[in-house]
C-alpha positions as CSV (number, residue, x, y, z in Angstrom):
1,M,38.1,38.4,27.8
2,P,36.7,35.1,26.0
3,K,39.4,33.6,23.5
4,F,36.8,33.1,20.5
5,A,39.2,31.6,17.8
6,V,37.5,33.1,15.4
7,A,38.5,35.3,12.1
8,V,36.2,37.6,11.2
9,A,37.7,38.4,7.7
10,A,37.7,34.7,6.5
11,A,33.8,34.5,6.8
12,A,32.5,35.1,3.0
13,A,34.3,32.1,1.8
14,V,32.3,29.9,4.8
15,L,29.5,31.7,4.0
16,A,29.7,31.3,0.1
17,G,28.5,27.4,0.8
18,S,26.0,27.9,3.7
19,A,24.0,30.7,2.1
20,E,21.3,28.1,0.1
21,A,21.2,26.3,3.8
22,G,19.5,29.3,5.9
23,N,16.8,29.1,8.9
24,P,13.6,31.1,8.8
25,Y,14.0,32.1,12.4
26,P,15.6,35.4,14.2
27,T,18.6,34.2,16.5
28,V,19.4,35.8,19.9
29,T,23.2,35.2,21.3
30,A,24.0,35.0,24.5
31,H,28.0,36.0,26.0
32,G,29.7,34.4,28.5
33,M,31.6,35.5,31.9
34,G,33.2,38.9,31.8
35,D,32.4,39.6,28.1
36,S,29.6,42.0,26.6
37,C,26.8,42.3,24.1
38,F,28.8,45.9,23.2
39,N,32.1,44.4,22.5
40,E,33.2,44.0,19.4
41,G,33.8,40.1,19.7
42,M,30.0,39.3,19.9
43,K,28.9,42.1,17.5
44,Q,30.8,40.1,14.7
45,I,29.8,36.5,16.0
46,S,26.1,37.9,16.1
47,E,26.7,38.9,12.8
48,L,28.1,35.5,11.7
49,V,25.2,34.2,12.9
50,G,23.0,36.2,11.2
51,N,24.5,35.9,7.8
52,T,24.7,32.2,7.8
53,T,21.0,32.2,9.1
54,G,20.0,34.7,6.0
55,N,17.9,35.9,9.0
56,Y,18.4,38.7,12.1
57,A,20.7,38.0,15.0
58,R,21.5,39.9,18.0
59,C,23.3,39.9,21.0
60,I,20.6,40.4,24.0
61,P,22.3,42.4,26.8
62,T,21.2,42.2,30.4
63,G,22.5,45.7,31.2
64,N,23.8,49.1,29.1
65,V,27.1,49.3,27.6
66,M,28.7,50.2,31.3
67,T,26.4,47.1,33.2
68,D,26.2,44.3,30.8
69,T,29.5,42.8,31.8
70,L,29.1,43.5,35.3
71,N,25.6,42.0,35.4
72,G,27.1,38.5,34.7
73,F,28.5,38.5,38.0
74,L,26.2,40.4,40.7
75,M,23.2,40.2,39.3
76,T,21.6,36.8,40.0
77,M,21.0,34.5,37.2
78,D,17.2,34.1,37.4
79,K,17.1,38.2,37.9
80,N,19.4,37.8,34.1
81,V,17.1,35.9,32.6
82,D,14.3,37.6,33.5
83,V,15.6,41.0,31.6
84,F,17.1,39.0,28.8
85,A,13.4,37.5,28.2
86,E,12.0,41.5,28.5
87,N,14.5,43.0,26.2
88,I,13.7,39.9,23.6
89,R,10.3,41.0,23.9
90,K,10.9,44.3,23.4
91,D,12.6,43.9,20.2
92,P,10.4,44.3,17.1
93,N,12.4,41.4,15.0
94,L,12.0,39.2,17.9
95,K,8.7,39.5,20.0
96,D,6.5,38.2,17.1
97,A,8.4,36.0,15.7
98,P,6.8,31.9,15.5
99,F,10.2,30.9,16.8
100,I,13.5,32.5,17.5
101,N,16.9,30.1,17.8
102,C,19.3,30.9,21.0
103,V,22.9,30.2,20.7
104,G,24.9,30.3,24.2
105,F,28.4,30.7,25.0
106,S,29.6,29.3,28.4
107,Q,27.6,31.3,31.1
108,G,25.1,32.2,28.2
109,N,23.9,29.2,27.9
110,S,22.4,29.8,30.9
111,L,20.5,32.6,29.7
112,C,19.1,30.3,27.0
113,R,18.3,27.5,29.4
114,G,16.7,29.7,31.6
115,Y,14.5,31.6,29.0
116,I,13.4,28.4,27.8
117,H,12.2,26.9,31.0
118,K,10.6,30.4,32.5
119,Y,9.7,32.1,29.2
120,N,10.0,30.6,25.8
121,D,7.8,33.2,24.2
122,P,8.5,33.7,21.6
123,P,9.4,30.0,21.9
124,V,12.8,28.4,20.8
125,A,13.0,26.3,17.9
126,N,17.1,25.8,18.3
127,F,19.2,25.9,21.2
128,L,22.8,25.8,20.4
129,S,24.8,25.6,23.4
130,V,28.7,26.1,23.1
131,H,30.5,25.3,26.1
132,G,27.7,25.5,28.1
133,T,27.2,25.8,32.0
134,V,23.7,24.1,31.4
135,S,24.1,21.1,33.9
136,G,25.9,24.1,36.7
137,V,29.4,23.7,37.9
138,A,30.5,21.7,40.9
139,G,33.4,24.3,41.1
140,F,35.6,27.3,39.5
141,P,38.7,25.9,39.0
142,N,39.7,28.6,36.4
143,C,39.6,31.1,38.6
144,N,42.4,33.3,39.6
145,P,42.2,35.0,42.7
146,Q,45.2,37.1,41.8
147,G,44.3,37.8,37.8
148,L,41.8,40.3,36.4
149,L,38.6,38.9,38.1
150,G,40.3,38.4,41.5
151,P,37.9,40.0,44.2
152,V,34.7,37.9,42.4
153,C,37.1,35.0,42.2
154,K,37.5,35.4,46.1
155,Q,34.0,35.8,46.7
156,L,33.3,32.6,44.7
157,A,36.1,30.6,46.5
158,D,34.3,31.9,49.9
159,L,30.6,31.5,48.9
160,C,30.7,27.9,47.4
161,G,30.8,25.6,50.3
162,D,28.9,25.3,53.3
163,L,27.7,29.1,52.4
164,A,26.4,28.3,49.0
165,Y,22.8,27.4,49.9
166,N,21.0,30.4,51.6
167,E,18.7,33.0,50.5
168,V,21.3,35.6,51.0
169,T,24.0,34.2,49.3
170,Q,21.8,33.0,45.9
171,N,21.4,36.7,45.8
172,I,24.6,37.7,45.2
173,L,26.4,36.6,42.4
174,F,25.0,34.9,39.2
175,Q,28.0,32.0,39.1
176,V,26.6,30.9,42.7
177,D,23.0,30.0,41.4
178,Y,24.5,27.5,39.4
179,Y,27.1,26.2,41.6
180,R,25.8,22.5,42.0
181,D,27.9,20.6,44.9
182,P,27.4,17.1,44.3
183,L,28.1,16.9,48.1
184,R,25.2,19.0,49.2
185,V,22.6,18.3,46.0
186,N,20.8,16.2,48.7
187,T,20.3,18.8,51.3
188,S,17.2,20.6,52.4
189,D,18.8,23.7,52.0
190,Y,20.2,23.1,48.3
191,K,16.6,22.2,47.8
192,K,15.2,24.9,49.2
193,Y,17.6,28.0,47.6
194,S,19.5,26.6,45.0
195,Q,18.3,28.3,41.5
196,I,20.0,25.7,39.6
197,A,18.1,23.0,41.5
198,Q,14.6,24.7,41.3
199,W,15.4,24.7,36.9
200,N,16.4,20.7,37.3
201,N,13.3,20.0,39.4
202,E,15.6,18.9,42.2
203,G,13.9,21.2,44.3
204,D,11.3,20.7,47.1
205,S,8.4,21.4,44.4
206,F,8.2,20.6,40.6
207,N,7.3,23.0,38.2
208,Q,5.4,21.3,35.4
209,T,5.8,24.3,33.4
210,Y,9.5,24.2,33.0
211,K,9.4,20.6,31.8
212,D,6.7,21.4,29.2
213,N,8.7,24.4,27.8
214,F,11.9,22.5,27.7
215,V,10.5,19.5,25.7
216,S,9.0,21.9,23.2
217,V,12.4,23.2,21.6
218,K,12.9,21.0,18.3
219,R,16.9,21.1,18.5
220,F,19.2,20.9,21.2
221,A,22.6,21.2,19.6
222,M,25.4,20.9,22.6
223,I,29.6,21.4,21.7
224,K,31.8,20.3,24.5
225,A,35.4,21.7,24.6
226,M,37.3,18.1,25.3
227,R,40.2,20.3,27.4
228,D,37.7,22.6,29.2
229,T,39.1,24.0,32.4
230,M,36.3,26.4,33.4
231,V,33.2,24.5,33.0
232,F,33.9,21.7,35.7
233,P,33.3,19.0,34.9
234,N,32.9,19.7,31.3
235,E,30.9,16.3,30.6
236,G,28.7,18.9,32.1
237,E,28.3,20.6,28.8
238,W,26.8,17.3,27.3
239,W,24.3,17.5,30.2
240,G,26.6,15.2,32.4
241,H,27.8,16.1,36.2
242,F,29.7,14.6,39.5
243,A,27.5,11.4,40.6
244,D,25.8,12.8,43.9
245,G,28.2,12.6,46.7
246,S,31.2,12.4,44.7
247,Q,33.6,14.5,43.2
248,S,35.5,12.2,41.2
249,V,32.8,10.0,39.7
250,V,31.5,12.0,36.2
251,L,28.0,10.6,35.0
252,K,27.0,10.8,31.4
253,M,23.9,12.6,30.9
254,N,21.8,9.1,30.6
255,E,23.0,8.4,33.9
256,T,22.1,11.0,35.8
257,K,19.2,10.9,38.1
258,W,17.8,14.1,36.1
259,Y,17.6,12.1,32.8
260,Q,16.7,8.9,34.2
261,D,13.6,10.6,36.0
262,D,13.4,13.2,33.3
263,L,13.1,15.9,35.6
264,F,13.3,18.5,33.4
265,G,12.2,16.6,29.7
266,L,15.8,15.7,28.9
267,K,15.2,12.2,28.5
268,T,11.5,13.3,26.7
269,V,14.2,15.3,23.9
270,D,16.2,12.6,24.2
271,E,14.3,9.8,23.3
272,A,12.9,12.1,20.5
273,G,15.9,12.5,18.4
274,K,16.0,16.2,19.2
275,I,19.3,16.4,20.8
276,V,22.9,16.2,19.0
277,F,26.6,16.3,20.3
278,N,29.5,17.7,19.0
279,H,33.1,18.7,20.5
280,T,36.1,21.0,19.9
281,E,39.6,20.1,20.8
282,G,41.0,22.8,22.9
283,E,39.9,25.0,25.5
284,H,36.8,26.7,27.1
285,L,35.8,28.8,23.9
286,Q,38.2,28.3,21.6
287,F,36.7,27.4,18.3
288,S,36.6,28.3,14.5
289,E,34.3,30.1,13.0
290,E,34.2,27.5,10.2
291,Q,32.8,25.4,13.2
292,L,30.1,27.6,14.4
293,V,28.6,27.7,10.7
294,W,28.5,24.1,10.6
295,W,27.1,23.7,13.4
296,I,24.1,26.2,12.5
297,D,23.9,24.5,8.8
298,N,24.1,21.4,9.6
299,Y,22.1,21.3,13.3
300,F,19.5,24.3,12.7
301,V,16.1,22.8,12.1
302,E,12.9,24.7,10.9
């Protein structure tokens, strides 16, 4: 269960100072690995977002009350995005909106990013990524095979290696689909089969729509957890990653190939002043309610 360091009972005092700001667009939220839109924590978070913007806000599930958590493991990343988009378009408060905002937590940011690339209809105005998997991950160091998610962690350990990049493996677990091994990114299998490679335009073909949709977003707010042990490397939460061929050299956003070659539009949006960065001091998904409200109030644009 994600450790949201929030206290919803304290919301009133925080919101009193933010009510005048608001935002004219409805907001969708996307939960992290092991969570569910049907859990009280995500319901409260979505309510807080809506109270802060003064507009409709809802966590968009990719399953029902029984399968929403499970689909965050056993349904592919692309399929999760497809269902996410379908459920947005089914919601009468969202489907005809001129813009929507997307707020992702951890793995939920892969849904926000994928929705932007593949659909973006209704289009995203503001993308707030809280400790997100947006750049993919090079490993799952805090996935304990002896813990609650033991069977999944063991399968991840088995699949994140030589077997990661083939058609069968990429259709088994969501997490394998955003696994980006710096030692294998230049292989033909990575370029052909990896789902994150396609989103990054690192694959065998170039998708102009993915890039056009990405650069149309008005604001990207990227929040990094300074002591994060779930997203590896945590520089990925600010669009960085390991250097190709290395598991120790970490590149900042503007040092990566996808930025320098503007593969999916990251350089374009950065040069347009659309990206802002902030951080939290603690571990993964440890943030306060006041911080979330501040990010929305100060970063969302119309």
